[in-house]
The first five atom37 places (N, CA, C, CB, O) and aatype in JSON, in Angstrom:
{
  "aatype": [12, 0, 19, 10, 11, 15, 0, 3, 19, 11, 11, 12, 2, 11, 15, 6, 12, 11, 6, 11, 10, 6, 6, 10, 11, 10, 6, 10, 9, 11, 15, 2, 19, 14, 0, 2, 11, 16, 2, 0, 11, 16, 1, 6, 9, 11, 1, 0, 9, 0, 1, 10, 10, 16, 6, 10, 11, 10, 2, 15, 11, 11, 6, 10, 5, 2, 11],
  "atom_mask": [
    [1, 1, 1, 1, 1],
    [1, 1, 1, 1, 1],
    [1, 1, 1, 1, 1],
    [1, 1, 1, 1, 1],
    [1, 1, 1, 1, 1],
    [1, 1, 1, 1, 1],
    [1, 1, 1, 1, 1],
    [1, 1, 1, 1, 1],
    [1, 1, 1, 1, 1],
    [1, 1, 1, 1, 1],
    [1, 1, 1, 1, 1],
    [1, 1, 1, 1, 1],
    [1, 1, 1, 1, 1],
    [1, 1, 1, 1, 1],
    [1, 1, 1, 1, 1],
    [1, 1, 1, 1, 1],
    [1, 1, 1, 1, 1],
    [1, 1, 1, 1, 1],
    [1, 1, 1, 1, 1],
    [1, 1, 1, 1, 1],
    [1, 1, 1, 1, 1],
    [1, 1, 1, 1, 1],
    [1, 1, 1, 1, 1],
    [1, 1, 1, 1, 1],
    [1, 1, 1, 1, 1],
    [1, 1, 1, 1, 1],
    [1, 1, 1, 1, 1],
    [1, 1, 1, 1, 1],
    [1, 1, 1, 1, 1],
    [1, 1, 1, 1, 1],
    [1, 1, 1, 1, 1],
    [1, 1, 1, 1, 1],
    [1, 1, 1, 1, 1],
    [1, 1, 1, 1, 1],
    [1, 1, 1, 1, 1],
    [1, 1, 1, 1, 1],
    [1, 1, 1, 1, 1],
    [1, 1, 1, 1, 1],
    [1, 1, 1, 1, 1],
    [1, 1, 1, 1, 1],
    [1, 1, 1, 1, 1],
    [1, 1, 1, 1, 1],
    [1, 1, 1, 1, 1],
    [1, 1, 1, 1, 1],
    [1, 1, 1, 1, 1],
    [1, 1, 1, 1, 1],
    [1, 1, 1, 1, 1],
    [1, 1, 1, 1, 1],
    [1, 1, 1, 1, 1],
    [1, 1, 1, 1, 1],
    [1, 1, 1, 1, 1],
    [1, 1, 1, 1, 1],
    [1, 1, 1, 1, 1],
    [1, 1, 1, 1, 1],
    [1, 1, 1, 1, 1],
    [1, 1, 1, 1, 1],
    [1, 1, 1, 1, 1],
    [1, 1, 1, 1, 1],
    [1, 1, 1, 1, 1],
    [1, 1, 1, 1, 1],
    [1, 1, 1, 1, 1],
    [1, 1, 1, 1, 1],
    [1, 1, 1, 1, 1],
    [1, 1, 1, 1, 1],
    [1, 1, 1, 1, 1],
    [1, 1, 1, 1, 1],
    [1, 1, 1, 1, 1]
  ],
  "atom_positions": [
    [[57.76, 145.84, 72.86], [58.31, 145.44, 74.0], [59.49, 144.66, 73.8], [57.42, 144.8, 74.73], [59.62, 143.65, 73.1]],
    [[60.44, 145.32, 74.59], [62.04, 144.79, 74.2], [62.22, 143.6, 75.15], [63.42, 146.07, 74.51], [61.48, 143.52, 76.14]],
    [[63.11, 142.72, 74.92], [63.32, 141.78, 75.72], [63.89, 141.93, 76.96], [63.88, 141.04, 75.17], [64.82, 142.73, 77.02]],
    [[63.53, 141.31, 78.05], [64.22, 141.73, 79.51], [64.98, 140.73, 79.93], [63.25, 142.03, 80.7], [64.47, 139.74, 80.47]],
    [[66.09, 140.85, 79.78], [67.01, 139.83, 80.16], [67.26, 139.79, 81.57], [68.23, 139.98, 79.49], [66.94, 140.77, 82.25]],
    [[67.79, 138.77, 82.11], [68.03, 138.76, 83.71], [68.95, 139.51, 84.18], [68.38, 137.57, 84.25], [68.89, 140.03, 85.29]],
    [[69.97, 139.63, 83.29], [71.03, 140.83, 83.8], [70.4, 142.12, 83.85], [72.31, 141.04, 82.83], [70.83, 142.89, 84.71]],
    [[69.43, 142.52, 83.07], [69.12, 143.83, 83.21], [68.09, 143.76, 84.71], [68.34, 144.42, 81.69], [68.02, 144.7, 85.5]],
    [[67.51, 142.73, 84.82], [66.52, 142.68, 85.95], [67.27, 142.73, 87.33], [65.64, 141.33, 85.86], [66.7, 143.18, 88.32]],
    [[68.59, 142.26, 87.36], [69.58, 142.26, 88.56], [69.92, 143.66, 88.92], [70.95, 141.47, 88.23], [70.11, 144.04, 90.07]],
    [[69.99, 144.45, 87.8], [70.44, 145.78, 87.91], [69.58, 146.8, 88.37], [70.87, 146.15, 86.8], [69.97, 147.93, 88.66]],
    [[68.1, 146.29, 88.44], [66.94, 146.99, 88.92], [66.97, 147.03, 90.35], [65.69, 146.39, 88.47], [67.59, 146.13, 90.92]],
    [[66.33, 148.05, 91.1], [66.1, 147.91, 92.51], [64.63, 147.49, 92.5], [66.4, 149.28, 93.39], [63.92, 147.42, 91.49]],
    [[64.25, 147.18, 93.87], [62.96, 146.64, 94.25], [61.85, 147.55, 93.29], [62.74, 146.82, 96.02], [61.33, 147.08, 92.28]],
    [[61.59, 148.94, 93.81], [60.74, 149.66, 93.25], [60.66, 149.58, 91.76], [60.96, 150.82, 93.68], [59.58, 149.71, 91.2]],
    [[61.83, 149.35, 91.04], [61.68, 149.55, 89.78], [61.18, 148.29, 89.14], [62.86, 150.04, 89.25], [60.56, 148.31, 88.07]],
    [[61.47, 147.11, 89.82], [61.09, 145.75, 89.34], [59.46, 145.59, 89.72], [62.1, 144.51, 90.11], [58.75, 144.79, 89.1]],
    [[59.02, 146.29, 90.65], [57.55, 146.24, 90.93], [56.74, 147.17, 89.84], [57.27, 146.76, 92.52], [55.72, 146.74, 89.31]],
    [[57.22, 148.36, 89.57], [56.88, 148.92, 88.49], [56.75, 148.27, 87.2], [57.59, 149.76, 88.41], [55.71, 148.43, 86.57]],
    [[57.74, 147.53, 86.7], [57.97, 146.94, 85.6], [56.98, 145.75, 85.62], [59.42, 146.6, 85.47], [56.39, 145.41, 84.6]],
    [[56.81, 145.19, 86.7], [55.93, 143.94, 86.84], [54.63, 144.34, 86.58], [55.97, 143.26, 88.2], [53.93, 143.59, 85.9]],
    [[54.03, 145.7, 87.13], [52.66, 145.98, 86.89], [52.49, 146.46, 85.49], [52.13, 146.99, 87.86], [51.38, 146.31, 84.99]],
    [[53.4, 146.97, 84.82], [53.33, 147.19, 83.44], [53.22, 146.23, 82.44], [54.25, 147.78, 83.13], [52.49, 146.36, 81.46]],
    [[54.04, 145.12, 82.72], [53.99, 143.8, 82.01], [52.77, 143.29, 82.28], [55.03, 142.81, 82.39], [52.16, 142.89, 81.29]],
    [[52.15, 143.17, 83.53], [50.81, 142.53, 83.6], [49.7, 143.37, 82.8], [50.38, 142.37, 85.14], [48.77, 142.8, 82.22]],
    [[49.82, 144.57, 82.8], [48.94, 145.32, 81.99], [49.01, 145.08, 80.63], [49.11, 146.61, 82.17], [48.0, 145.14, 79.93]],
    [[50.27, 144.78, 80.12], [50.37, 144.72, 78.76], [49.95, 143.22, 78.31], [51.84, 145.13, 78.32], [49.5, 143.0, 77.19]],
    [[50.11, 142.29, 79.21], [49.62, 141.08, 78.85], [47.96, 141.07, 78.8], [50.21, 140.06, 79.83], [47.3, 140.41, 78.0]],
    [[47.45, 141.91, 79.78], [46.03, 141.73, 79.63], [45.49, 142.67, 78.34], [45.3, 142.16, 81.08], [44.44, 142.38, 77.76]],
    [[46.16, 143.59, 78.01], [45.73, 144.48, 76.83], [45.88, 143.59, 75.47], [46.72, 145.91, 76.76], [45.25, 143.87, 74.45]],
    [[46.74, 142.54, 75.57], [47.0, 141.79, 74.36], [45.75, 140.86, 74.17], [48.4, 140.97, 74.47], [45.45, 140.49, 73.03]],
    [[44.98, 140.45, 75.32], [43.79, 139.93, 75.09], [43.89, 138.82, 74.23], [42.97, 140.84, 74.62], [43.19, 138.73, 73.22]],
    [[44.83, 137.83, 74.62], [44.74, 136.79, 73.78], [44.1, 135.41, 74.55], [46.18, 136.59, 73.21], [44.42, 135.18, 75.71]],
    [[43.38, 134.7, 73.99], [42.61, 133.57, 74.6], [43.84, 132.7, 75.29], [41.65, 132.64, 73.38], [44.99, 132.65, 74.86]],
    [[43.26, 132.0, 76.54], [44.45, 131.37, 77.04], [45.11, 130.06, 76.23], [44.08, 130.96, 78.43], [46.28, 129.72, 76.41]],
    [[44.41, 129.53, 75.52], [44.97, 128.34, 74.56], [45.56, 128.94, 73.33], [43.78, 127.28, 74.07], [46.06, 128.21, 72.47]],
    [[45.54, 130.23, 73.21], [46.48, 130.73, 71.81], [47.5, 131.68, 72.27], [45.56, 131.59, 70.54], [47.31, 132.86, 72.54]],
    [[48.55, 131.07, 72.32], [49.79, 131.98, 72.63], [50.5, 132.31, 71.54], [50.75, 131.4, 73.52], [50.46, 131.55, 70.57]],
    [[51.32, 133.57, 71.49], [52.23, 133.79, 70.28], [53.43, 134.35, 70.85], [51.63, 134.76, 69.14], [53.41, 134.56, 72.07]],
    [[54.44, 134.61, 70.23], [55.78, 134.83, 70.61], [55.64, 136.18, 71.63], [56.79, 135.06, 69.2], [56.39, 136.23, 72.61]],
    [[54.84, 137.08, 71.42], [54.89, 138.38, 72.32], [54.41, 137.87, 73.66], [53.89, 139.69, 71.77], [55.09, 138.16, 74.64]],
    [[53.21, 137.05, 73.85], [52.47, 136.85, 75.14], [53.56, 136.04, 75.56], [50.92, 136.17, 75.16], [53.93, 136.49, 76.64]],
    [[54.3, 134.99, 75.2], [55.16, 134.21, 75.67], [56.43, 135.0, 76.43], [55.53, 133.37, 74.54], [56.88, 134.7, 77.53]],
    [[56.88, 136.02, 75.62], [58.1, 136.9, 76.06], [57.59, 137.69, 77.39], [58.6, 138.04, 74.77], [58.3, 137.74, 78.39]],
    [[56.37, 138.28, 77.34], [55.77, 138.94, 78.49], [55.71, 138.1, 79.73], [54.42, 139.37, 78.15], [56.05, 138.41, 80.87]],
    [[55.22, 136.98, 79.28], [55.07, 135.72, 80.46], [56.53, 135.57, 81.2], [54.64, 134.02, 79.65], [56.69, 135.62, 82.42]],
    [[57.52, 135.38, 80.26], [58.77, 135.03, 80.65], [59.44, 136.2, 81.33], [59.53, 134.54, 79.52], [60.31, 135.92, 82.16]],
    [[59.2, 137.32, 81.14], [59.84, 138.55, 81.83], [58.94, 138.7, 82.94], [59.96, 139.93, 80.92], [59.56, 139.13, 83.91]],
    [[57.64, 138.52, 83.2], [57.2, 138.46, 84.37], [57.84, 137.44, 85.38], [55.94, 138.26, 84.19], [58.18, 137.74, 86.53]],
    [[57.97, 136.18, 84.79], [58.5, 135.14, 85.64], [60.04, 135.75, 86.25], [58.63, 133.65, 84.68], [60.3, 135.75, 87.45]],
    [[60.84, 136.2, 85.34], [62.06, 136.71, 85.71], [62.01, 137.56, 86.69], [62.67, 137.23, 84.78], [62.78, 137.46, 87.64]],
    [[61.0, 138.67, 86.59], [61.0, 139.59, 87.73], [60.39, 138.95, 89.18], [60.13, 140.86, 87.27], [60.82, 139.31, 90.27]],
    [[59.53, 138.15, 89.06], [59.02, 137.57, 90.08], [60.12, 136.57, 90.88], [57.82, 136.89, 89.55], [60.1, 136.38, 92.1]],
    [[60.84, 136.13, 90.19], [62.01, 135.18, 90.62], [63.26, 136.02, 91.13], [62.49, 134.22, 89.32], [64.04, 135.53, 91.95]],
    [[63.41, 137.21, 90.66], [64.34, 138.03, 91.26], [63.98, 138.63, 92.41], [64.72, 138.93, 90.48], [64.81, 138.7, 93.32]],
    [[62.53, 139.21, 92.6], [61.96, 139.83, 93.66], [62.07, 138.52, 94.96], [60.3, 140.39, 93.16], [62.4, 138.89, 96.08]],
    [[61.86, 137.48, 94.8], [61.58, 136.39, 95.77], [63.1, 136.06, 96.08], [60.6, 135.05, 95.14], [63.28, 135.86, 97.28]],
    [[64.16, 135.95, 95.34], [65.44, 135.92, 95.63], [66.06, 137.1, 96.57], [66.05, 135.86, 94.39], [66.71, 136.91, 97.6]],
    [[65.75, 138.23, 96.05], [65.83, 139.39, 97.02], [65.42, 139.42, 98.4], [65.18, 140.34, 96.54], [66.09, 139.77, 99.36]],
    [[64.16, 138.98, 98.39], [63.53, 138.91, 99.9], [63.98, 137.76, 100.6], [61.93, 138.85, 99.94], [63.75, 137.73, 101.81]],
    [[64.54, 136.86, 100.11], [65.05, 135.65, 100.82], [66.49, 136.24, 101.47], [65.28, 134.24, 99.69], [66.78, 136.08, 102.66]],
    [[67.32, 136.96, 100.49], [68.57, 137.52, 101.01], [68.41, 138.55, 102.13], [69.31, 138.15, 99.9], [69.24, 138.61, 103.04]],
    [[67.32, 139.36, 102.05], [67.03, 140.21, 103.02], [66.7, 139.46, 104.44], [65.91, 141.05, 102.51], [67.17, 139.85, 105.52]],
    [[65.91, 138.44, 104.31], [65.57, 137.75, 105.62], [66.96, 137.01, 106.2], [64.3, 136.56, 105.34], [67.17, 136.84, 107.4]],
    [[67.82, 136.64, 105.21], [69.07, 135.95, 105.84], [70.06, 136.92, 106.38], [69.83, 135.06, 104.8], [70.94, 136.58, 107.17]],
    [[69.92, 138.04, 105.97], [70.98, 139.2, 106.46], [70.49, 139.61, 107.82], [71.03, 140.62, 105.43], [71.26, 140.35, 108.43]],
    [[69.33, 139.26, 108.44], [68.68, 139.92, 109.42], [68.97, 139.08, 110.74], [67.17, 140.08, 109.06], [68.5, 139.44, 111.82]]
  ]
}
């Protein structure tokens, strides 16, 4: 799992973001780590998911403002 930076997320279109989001969620499930035991990998996956969700929300707000 490569580090997903916010600059990389901003370059993606909406469908790419959704695909990556689903991929990351599956990877987080597959890691099968108990909720109270997090390691660097799960932490990075969660942060990448948060970046994607934030950017998707910002994009949807921009679309609503443009209408």
